[in-house]
N, C-alpha and C positions, 0 to 999 in steps of 0.2 A: 650275111651271112644265114643261108636258108633253112641250113639242119646243122645240130650238131655234129655231124658228122663234118661238114664243109668245116666249120670250124675249127675244128680238130687237124685237119690237114693245113689248113692256113696255119696253124701254129707249128706246128711240124716242120713245114717249109721255111717258116721266117726263123726258127731256132737253128736250123741247118745251115742257112744262109748268115745270118748276125754272128752264130756263136758265142753267145753272151760267156764272158768267164767264169761267174758263180750264180748263184739263186737270187740274189739280190739283182745283179743284174739282168735276167731272165724277166723275172717280175717287173722291173721297170720296162722292158723294151716293150711285154705284152700288153701291160697297163695302158703304156702310149697309143697302143693299135686297138685297145679297146677290148680285147681277149679275154679279160679276166672278169668274174662277179664280183659285186661290191663285197660280199661276205669276204672273199679273200683278200680284199685289200683293206678291209676295215682293221684300225689298229686298236689293241686292246686298249680301253677305258682306264685310267687310271685314279685312283680315290686315296685320299691320305688318311691313314689312319688313325682315328682318334687314341689321344693320348689317356682317356676317361674311361671306368669301365660302364658307363650310362650317363643319361642325359642328366640326370640329377646331379650326378657326380662334377659334370662340367658345371652347371648353373650354378654347383656351391662353389666352386673354382673362381668362378668371375664374381660371384656376390661378394664373396669375402677376399676379393683380390690376391688367392693365394700364389705364393712367389715357390714354383717346385724345384729345389736345388739340384744339381749335377748328383749322381752317384743316389737319388733315392729313386726306389721302387718299389712300388705298389705294390700292393698282395693279392689282387684280383689276376685273373687267366691274363698271361702275355706279358703280366708286371704293370698292368694296367691300374689307375689310380681307382680307388672307390671312395664312396663318402668320407668312411670312415679312415684311410689312409690322409684325404688333404683337414681331417679336424685334427689328426695327429699333430699336421704339421702347424697349424691355428694355436692348438695349445701347446705347440712345442715339447710335445711328449714322444715326436718321431726321433728315429734313430737313424739317423745321417751319415752317409760317408762323402767326406768334403773332396770336391775333385779338383786338380791341381790347374787352375784354370783361371784367365783375367775375367773381370766383370763383362767387360763386352762378348766374350766368348759366350759364357753362359748366355746372357740374352741374346744374343743372336739363337743360340741354340735352341732356348724357352720357345722363341717366338715363331721359329722353322721348324719344330716339329724334330728336332736332331736330336740323338742320343749321344750326349758328348763323350761319351764312355767308350764310342768306337774312333774319336780322334787321336790323332799321333800329336803330341805336344812338340814344337820347333823353339821355347822358349828356354831360359835357364832352370835347369833340373826337370826339363821334359814339360815344364808348364805349356797348356793349352792356349795358344793366342786367338786374337779373331779370325786371323788369315788361315789357320788352322782348320776353322769351321765353316769358314764359307764354301769352300769348294765340297763338302759333304751333301748326299740327298736325304731329303727327309724320308721317313719310312713311309712307304706307300707299296699297296699289293692290287695285283691285275684282278679288274673283275669284269663279268662278260655281260651283268646285266647293264640296262641302263639306269645311268645317275642324271643327277642333276645340274649341269653341265651351268645353267644361269644363277645359282647360288651362290655367292660370293664366298671364299674361304676365308675367314677372320680368324685373327692370333687372339689368344686371352685379353692380351691388355688394351687391343682395338674395340674387343668387344667391353671392356669394361667402360671406356671412350664413349663410346655408341649409346649404352645405357644411361652414361651419366646425361649426356646430351639430348638425351631421346630422340637418338637416330635408329633408324630401322635398316632392314637390309636393303630395300628399295632405294633407299635414298643412296648406298655405297654402290650399288650397281655398276653405276658407269667407272668407279674409279681403280685404276687399274695396280694391283698390287705390287709394292716392291721385295715381298717376300717370296720363300718357294714356290713354285708351283701358282703363283699370282696372288698366294695369302696377302690380304691385307693388314698392315702391320700400324702400330698409333702413330707414326709420323706420316703414313700417309692420308689420315684425316684430319690433318691440318688445314688446310685450307677450308676444308668444308666448315670445321669449327670456329674458325676465324671468321665464314659468313654467318653464321648463327650468332655469334657473340654481338656483331655489327647488327644485325637484324634488331636483335634483343634491347642492344642499347639505341636503336632507333624508334623501337615501339616504347620506351621510357621515354626518350626525349619527347614524343609528342604526348603522350600521356600528360608529361611534368606540364607544357604548354596548356593542353587542353583543362588541367586542374588550376592552372594560373587564371587563366581566361575564365572558368565558371567562377574561383572567387572575388575576381574582378567585379562580373556580372551582379554576384552577391550585394557586393560593396554598396553598388550602384543602385540597387534595389531598396537597400535598408536606407541609403541617405535619399532617397526618393520617399519613404512611408516618413521620415523624421521630417523633412520639407511640408509634407501634408499635414503632418500633426501641429506644425507650429502653425498654418495656415489656418487651422482652424482655432 
C-alpha cells in the first residue's frame, strides 16, 4: 500500500466485492486484510469500580474484616463506602436494609462486586438465590487511559488472608482468579496457603531437631567437664 489513496481504493473494492452484512462483518474483513489502524481496532479497557470512596476506607474494611450486608449503601458519592460508613457497621450503629437473599448469594455478590439489589430472586417469596447472581456482571466502567493490567484484582476476603499469611501481590500474580473479571477469591489462595503452612512446619521441624542436637552437645560437654573434675 503505497499511499492512503491506494489503500482507500482497495478498501472500497473489497467492500463492493464482499458486501459484508453489517459494520462488525466489515470491520472483521478489513482487519483480516490489514487495512485498519491499530487505534480503530483497540478495545476499550475495563476497570472494576471500587466499592470504597478512598484507599483508607478499603484498608479499613480489610483490617477490620468488615462484612458489607446487601442493601447497605454508602454515604459517599455514587453510594460508595467511606470510613465513617464502615465504622458504623463495625460499631453496629448503621441502618441496614436486609435483603431477601441466601447467604451464598450475598457472599458471591460481595466477592464479585455485584449490587445484589439488581438481582431478581427466583426462590420462595422472591428470595435471591446463588444462581440468580451468578449471571450478573460487576459494575464496570469503560476507560480510555492506560490501566495496570498486570496488577491482580483481589477480593476483600482474599486480601484479608494475604495479610494474615504475609502474602504480597507478586506472590498471587500467577494465580488465575475464579471471580468476575479474574478477581482472586479466598478459595483461590488455598493451594498457596497450604504450601506456606507446609514450609513453616518444615522449618519448625528443622529448628526442633537442631535444638535437640544443641542440647545433646551441651549435655556431652557438661559430662566431659564432670569427668575432668573427678580426675583432678
